[in-house]
Phi, psi and omega in degrees: 000064182282161181241141174278098192294322182295312180297321181295321179298319179294317181293326177298313181301319179292319182295323183277320191242353179270348179281144188287326186262299182041053179276043184230140179195135356274127178269110181297139191289131186297321181298316183291325178299318180289319183296318184282333183266348183094348177069190179232029184122176183290137182256156175243169181300321182289333178301312183288338181291335189266038175293126183238154173228169180239030185298333181251033178060023176206152177285126180217155170287154187303324185290351182259012186247101180275060181224145172291107193222134172240139179239132177239125181254188187299323180296317178298318179297321178293322183303326183249015179050045185285135179244338172204183186299332182291348180270352185242354187296326181299335184261008174239094182308133181094348181256132175228122178238114177268105183253021181300326175240099186302333180273352177220060181281165170231142183231127181236140178220127183052039174083007183243129172210167172257110184271076181195134179261357183282159181281358180285343180236162180249161177289156177268347177245118181277137176251128182233138176239115184053039177084359182262128180296130186278349179084206188276177192303322186298341183238020183250333180271079182253158180293148175291123176232108176058043180280128178276316178199164176233128177252122178253111183258118183267143182092165184298138181235034185299324183287315186275321185251336174103204185301153173062033173234036183297327179264340182150186182218148174239119185246119177259129180244123180266165179279137179269158177302144182248166185268015176233153177293133181211144177214149181210144176219144180221137176231128180235127179232132183214186179290172185056034175069026183290128175220116183227129180222140175217153181213152179220141176224124179240129183215134173296142178246016180161183180294335187234018182213160179207155182236140181226128182234131177234150175210147175216151174233139182220126179215141167212152180285334185097153185254012173239133176241146178293130184294340181262318186257342185077004182287141176292139188248328191234045180284176178242140175208104176205159173219155183211156177215154178218130176237135182220142179225132180233136181225137175263115181258085186083191184279343191247350188231134175230133177243136182231116182243129181224151177226129177241138177222138175222142175230117180245131180207099184209175177287154179285170181301126179278159175226139182258123179296138182236022175236132180294137182251135172286161178302141178298144006269019178298149185246145173291157179293141179231134002284157176291144181257139182303325184293344182266358181291146171242168189283119180293341179290341180250015186238156172280156179255128179238113182232154168276087194290341180288351179250035183230120180202143172216121178217158178203140167240131185229140172221139177216134179235132180228142174232119179242122180242122176252132179226123180275130178247170182295332183254358182167216185219142176245130177236126174249125179241122179236133184216143172230131180225141180212138173212153171236138183214157174219138178221107179244119183228143177283139184255344189269340178070025178225170170249028179269121180298326183280000176237011190287135171204136176226162174239142182228130178240120178243132186219143172230133187217135176222132182223154178227138182224132175225130177224137170244126183231132177248140180216147178199173180200156170214192184292345184254326185219153163243134184221152175222138176211154180180185179213152181217159177222134179227133176228138182221135172236127185223145173232138181220138173236121179252122186236152168239127179243135177205203178213166187292335176292316175297318178300320176301320179292324175297315180299317178299314183294328181273344171070038179242014177268129180276053181229159183299322182264005177079002180257171174247305187281324176294314181296315180296321179299310182296322180291316180295319180294331177293337175267005178082015180270121188278074176233156173214109184270004185267145174072021181267145185295151187215128182225135172231145184212150170244130178243133182230150171231151180220134172231112183247137171229132181226132178240144180211148170226139187213158175207147182212124184235129172254116180260121177276084186297319174220183178296337184248338187250128173242138176239130183240137172227129178226153180208134175232134172254130180232138174233122179247137175232126179234130171248125189229151177220152175235139170220114178242107180271163176295154184307148179254120177208079189298316180295320178296313182297324179296320181284327175295322177296322177296316179298321180291321183295327182270005176079021184296314183292323176297322178296317179296316181296324178295336180257017174079017178259113190277056175253131177226166177295323179297323180294331180267005179239103185203172175253145180250338185258308184254086185223026171288162186308314179299323180292315181296327182279349187232026180301125178079004182250128176279122178253141183232151176215150179220134182211152176228154180222143177231152185205145167249123181244104179265166167213141178233130183222140170232126175231136185234122180267100185284344168201185184295340185239015182216146181213143168241152181211160174216142182215151173229122185219151178246141173243155186215141171223133183296157174292183183189201188222153172279113184293339186250015174214121187291126172107306187300139180233151175267144164282167179290155175268141174230139176221134173249131184232125173251136183216139174222145186201174178224144178223126188209149177232152181228129170056025178058016182233337187223137176218155172217155179218134180218142175218145177249130183229154172218132175227152178239115190245117183254135173063050174301126185269137175201155171238130186229143174280122180248154181286159179297155175283117183301334181279352181242104185293346179260003181286151181224165176300141181210158180265126180229163177293138182221102184238160178184167178254146178215168177216158181204151169224155183187184182226132169253137183216140170212153177212152174217150186218121172267097186294313173223177177297337182262333187251127180233147186221142175215154180213139177214147184206157172223130173246131184218141173242101184250123182225157175282136177263320180208098185207123173242124183292162176302338177277359178091015182265124178279127179246021180305129178082354181267159180298149178277354185106343181292131177298154176292318192234136165223143187205161177213142178225139182212159177203160178212152178222131180253120176265114177275111189275353181129163187301325184250011184245350178085194182237148175242127185239127177248129177229150177215143181215133181236137181236147179224135172229124188291174180291139178297143179268103187285160175226183185294342180253011187297321181300313182287331180281344181079012180282319181225172180220141177283352180281116184290337180291318180284319184051047179298128182093009180293162177299146184234144178225151178211138178231127178241140177227156180207137174234118184227146177246140177232133180295163185305323182258007176076013182279334182227156176193156173219160179206148167246142185220156173219130176250139184052055190295338178266010173054046176280120182237138186227148173286118187261346180180161178243142174253103191252016183302324182261009186300311185272329186264337180236347182076022180240145178221137176248160179224150173249147186234143180294164185292142177278192177297135172231152181205163180184183180240139181231136178234135180232150175222140181225151175227000000 
């Protein structure tokens, strides 16, 4: 399967720089993708010209899409050894994907995310796979399996994609079965015990159908080891498979059926303690002070590793039927997705039993999606119209696990026990044993939980029309109506401590508490039966009572676009679009509800190419974002000695303006260069923190600048020697812009040792060889080659009540060898 390289180089130059819009960056070069993969046969100039995307819910060439859009193809994913979305965000300015916990990821685009892991809220960035909405966070950060390209659409996409795309949308397009036999295998081995393997087999199953099967295995030991046991703490263990079948039923109808499965089973996210501990049983001072933190990058990690687990099983089935009609096309998309997950992580960052506390999130989710879409075109208009239905049922249990010795230390630190040593269970144990009663209330397990259920139904109808007003001017009008209905429930039971309750019952049965009260010691069984985690007023008033709420929200999301092609290679555009996200509920506080989010975004831009070798694209945007939804952990009220950290609703309005820019230059037929950047000024418009601090006009924490630069060079070794390709890519994300509430929000830190929120850089390189016919290849790669490591977050759940704080640190340098085979 050789390629005519000269012709291909010319066609590449036209495809990359001859298109008028090319609003995509970084667009991995088509020629290099074919050269390194072996291609699928000889290509012609017109083949590369017909690069299409589906950003506007219809297949279009890139130059016809007046949206700030980045496309990443298979070559780009290979260049950075990407395995899921969290591996590519650094190279998409404005995008941040935190994949440290695959079952609880967070996704931010242009400074907007939903900061909540509960099922009561929805994400602000929609994830779509082959046009199917991916649902909430626990089931969207899945491994890449046979991904053809990724389209990142910046700004609200409410009209085209629907609900929960207020900040933007990420669309993954997988490869469909082909009518020729094809096979591929890849093996990647790297440091920290990395072993990654994937395989694909494509085979025709008849004259009009084909089957495609993919599988991958992924394992690593992890780059953090427990300082006491030497055990690996943060490894990867998952496998996934994808099966797809496509059949052409006559000349007008195509059916595409796919099944995805993933199984994840690994340890939970580790946390490194950053507060010095006195020898046991001594306790650190509480609350912990920022000035006492030390750098986790220079410290050992001590965890109670037997309480760390993260697993998920996922299944998804989709059926897409396309039918051509005399006046247009009908597409029916049907999807079912289901996953179960558990995420148990230690919060204290120590291996001290008397300071132990963990949080556990268990979730079960099932969703169904149906969409009917009609599309057509004539010389005057291109149009899309349709309707969709989405239903989701979810169950979530949020737990806190600890023990009575730790609870005693919390009680001591908070100072509300009426005993000489400030404890409850230790004092009661010693006193009971002095009377000869064989009880020990210390070190007994303790569990508190919140249970939630969610039933969501969403209906939508939409239409989008592009009017070709003149040969150069297009006017677009789109409108989507959405109706969301959510039924939600909370159940917060009293803490579970069976061994403790059995011994308290024994003490009560023998008259121990009556004896103490008769002697003026105010200890009772009720005083020793309480909750330590979920004790805000609504929770205390509703222990064991199921509370329910039901709410609906409706929205019209329009978009207006004008694009003018001032010549064959240049276009200017302006757009006004609305994004929408339904309201929701705080899963960890009974009663409070969110209103829906609304965002209006204005954008204008230019896209132009010169001499088929150089192009640039720039857009200026401004958005106004109302009622940004978040749930935040706040510190105890110092005036209330029984108060504890708790999660509360945290909403506010913000606005931002900025510039997106990208350029690419094919310096020679062998050397290609690209650069992309985003500058943004994001500030609060109307926001008072839960602590009562007004941040109006102050930065939201989003950095001003994020950028990426990349290049590649192809060495042609000769007709029978193949090609050698060198690529390098560097990413930069600026320092977070702190505000008066940053310390409490966890965005930045006053501690100079941690430098939380500092500017971040990453450099990836790859050198790969491909055989003349593309059947064999090898590559060596390095990610984060300069070993830049940053403190990515603080775990402050135990800061005030136990005097402990944990920190998470970004991944160090990784490298490896990759071998591929194709047929």
